[in-house]
C-alpha positions as CSV (number, residue, x, y, z in Angstrom):
1,X,121.6,85.2,119.5
2,X,119.6,82.0,119.9
3,X,116.6,84.1,121.2
4,X,116.8,86.4,118.1
5,X,116.8,83.4,115.8
6,X,113.9,81.8,117.7
7,X,111.9,85.1,117.5
8,X,112.5,85.4,113.8
9,X,111.4,81.8,113.2
10,X,108.3,82.3,115.4
11,X,107.3,85.4,113.6
12,X,107.9,83.7,110.2
13,X,105.7,80.8,111.2
14,X,103.0,83.3,112.4
15,X,103.0,85.1,109.0
16,X,102.8,81.8,107.1
17,X,99.9,80.6,109.2
18,X,98.2,84.0,108.8
19,X,98.6,83.7,105.0
20,X,96.9,80.3,105.1
21,X,94.1,81.4,107.3
22,X,93.6,84.6,105.2
23,X,93.2,82.6,102.0
24,X,90.5,80.5,103.6
25,X,88.5,83.4,105.0
26,X,85.7,85.3,103.4
27,X,86.8,88.6,101.8
28,X,84.1,90.6,103.6
29,X,86.0,90.4,106.9
30,X,88.1,93.6,107.2
31,X,91.4,93.8,109.0
32,X,90.7,97.2,110.3
33,X,87.4,99.2,110.3
34,X,86.6,100.7,106.9
35,X,86.5,104.2,108.5
36,X,90.2,103.9,109.6
37,X,92.4,105.1,106.7
38,X,95.3,106.5,108.8
39,X,97.1,105.7,112.0
40,X,99.7,107.8,114.0
41,X,101.7,106.8,117.0
42,X,105.0,106.3,118.8
43,X,107.4,103.4,118.4
44,X,110.1,102.5,120.8
45,X,112.8,100.2,119.4
46,X,116.4,99.1,119.9
47,X,118.0,100.5,116.7
48,X,121.1,102.7,116.6
49,X,119.4,104.6,113.7
50,X,116.2,105.5,115.6
51,X,115.3,104.3,119.1
52,X,112.3,106.7,119.3
53,X,110.1,107.1,116.3
54,X,107.0,109.1,115.3
55,X,105.2,106.6,113.2
56,X,102.4,107.2,110.6
57,X,100.5,104.6,108.5
58,X,98.3,105.1,105.5
59,X,96.0,102.3,104.6
60,X,95.9,101.7,100.9
61,X,93.2,99.0,101.3
62,X,92.4,96.3,103.9
63,X,95.6,94.3,103.1
64,X,98.2,97.0,102.1
65,X,99.7,99.9,103.9
66,X,102.4,102.5,103.6
67,X,104.4,103.3,106.8
68,X,106.5,106.3,107.5
69,X,108.6,107.1,110.5
70,X,110.8,109.9,111.9
71,X,113.3,108.5,114.3
72,X,115.7,109.9,116.9
73,X,118.4,108.2,119.1
74,X,120.9,109.8,121.5
75,X,122.8,106.8,122.8
76,X,126.4,107.9,122.3
77,X,125.7,110.5,119.5
78,X,122.5,112.0,118.1
79,X,120.9,110.1,115.2
80,X,118.1,111.4,113.1
81,X,116.3,109.1,110.6
82,X,113.4,108.9,108.2
83,X,111.9,105.5,107.2
84,X,109.4,104.6,104.4
85,X,108.0,101.0,104.0
86,X,105.4,99.1,102.1
87,X,103.5,96.6,104.3
88,X,101.3,93.6,103.5
89,X,98.8,92.6,106.3
90,X,97.5,89.2,107.1
91,X,94.4,88.6,109.3
92,X,95.0,86.0,112.1
93,X,91.8,86.4,114.1
94,X,89.4,89.2,114.8
95,X,91.5,92.2,115.7
96,X,94.8,90.3,115.6
97,X,97.0,90.7,112.4
98,X,100.5,89.9,111.2
99,X,102.4,92.0,108.7
100,X,105.5,91.9,106.6
101,X,107.1,94.6,104.5
102,X,110.2,96.3,103.2
103,X,111.5,99.8,102.5
104,X,114.3,102.3,102.9
105,X,115.7,104.3,105.8
106,X,118.0,107.4,105.6
107,X,119.4,109.7,108.1
108,X,122.2,111.6,109.7
109,X,124.7,111.0,112.6
110,X,125.6,114.1,114.6
111,X,128.9,113.8,116.4
112,X,129.1,117.2,118.0
113,X,129.8,115.8,121.4
114,X,132.0,112.9,120.3
115,X,133.8,113.7,117.0
116,X,136.5,111.0,117.4
117,X,136.4,107.2,117.8
118,X,138.2,105.2,120.5
119,X,141.5,105.3,118.5
120,X,141.4,109.1,118.1
121,X,140.5,109.0,114.4
122,X,137.7,111.2,113.1
123,X,134.3,109.4,112.9
124,X,133.2,108.0,109.5
125,X,130.5,109.5,107.2
126,X,127.6,111.2,108.8
127,X,124.9,110.2,106.4
128,X,123.4,106.7,106.0
129,X,121.0,104.8,103.8
130,X,119.7,101.4,104.9
131,X,117.4,98.7,103.4
132,X,114.8,97.9,106.0
133,X,112.5,94.9,106.4
134,X,109.7,94.4,108.9
135,X,107.9,91.4,110.4
136,X,105.3,92.1,113.1
137,X,102.1,91.3,115.0
138,X,99.5,93.8,115.9
139,X,96.2,93.9,117.9
140,X,93.4,96.4,117.0
141,X,91.3,97.2,120.0
142,X,87.6,98.1,119.8
143,X,88.5,101.7,120.4
144,X,90.7,103.2,117.6
145,X,94.0,102.0,119.2
146,X,96.5,99.5,117.8
147,X,99.4,98.0,119.7
148,X,102.1,96.2,117.7
149,X,105.4,94.3,118.2
150,X,107.8,94.0,115.3
151,X,111.3,93.0,114.2
152,X,113.1,95.2,111.6
153,X,116.2,93.8,110.0
154,X,118.3,96.8,108.9
155,X,121.0,96.3,106.2
156,X,123.3,99.2,105.6
157,X,123.7,100.4,102.0
158,X,125.7,103.6,102.7
159,X,126.8,103.5,106.4
160,X,130.4,103.3,107.5
161,X,129.4,103.2,111.2
162,X,127.1,100.1,111.4
163,X,129.2,97.7,109.4
164,X,126.8,94.7,109.1
165,X,123.1,94.3,109.5
166,X,121.3,94.8,112.8
167,X,117.9,93.7,114.2
168,X,115.7,96.3,115.6
169,X,112.9,95.0,117.9
170,X,110.1,97.6,118.6
171,X,106.8,98.2,120.3
172,X,104.4,100.7,118.8
173,X,101.1,102.3,119.9
174,X,99.0,103.9,117.2
175,X,95.8,105.9,117.1
176,X,93.6,105.0,114.1
177,X,91.5,107.8,112.4
């Protein structure tokens, strides 16, 4: 738990530093090349609502993005999810950025193999809706490849299974085009 709190504080400090650096830099410096308007890739995370995710980003401008994901997890039951988020990007140094954002995640739990909980009671609702935040760091290589590490706090809105919020740490590789 201490390491999660430390990671959250470190990422927060990075974003605040990036905001300060960003405000001092000349606006002609781009966060990603002007020719990159899209990115697609794979995300591997630790969430019960989507460990594996096909991830797509649409760049609105150099500082704003939309991110969409289709997730799947098969830990103790199959979970299918869709995520949509709005991101704000802050340049740290050439090629290295921080980002923060929020959005929604919805999905479905499939209990075909395990329809009952440990007490023998039927499992709770199969559909879920979550509020999702994101705080991350990314590096844009000279080739059209981006690697990112992020933390996603997930707060259930409609989800009897999860109970309270969870923290999903993930690693993503995206191809920019």
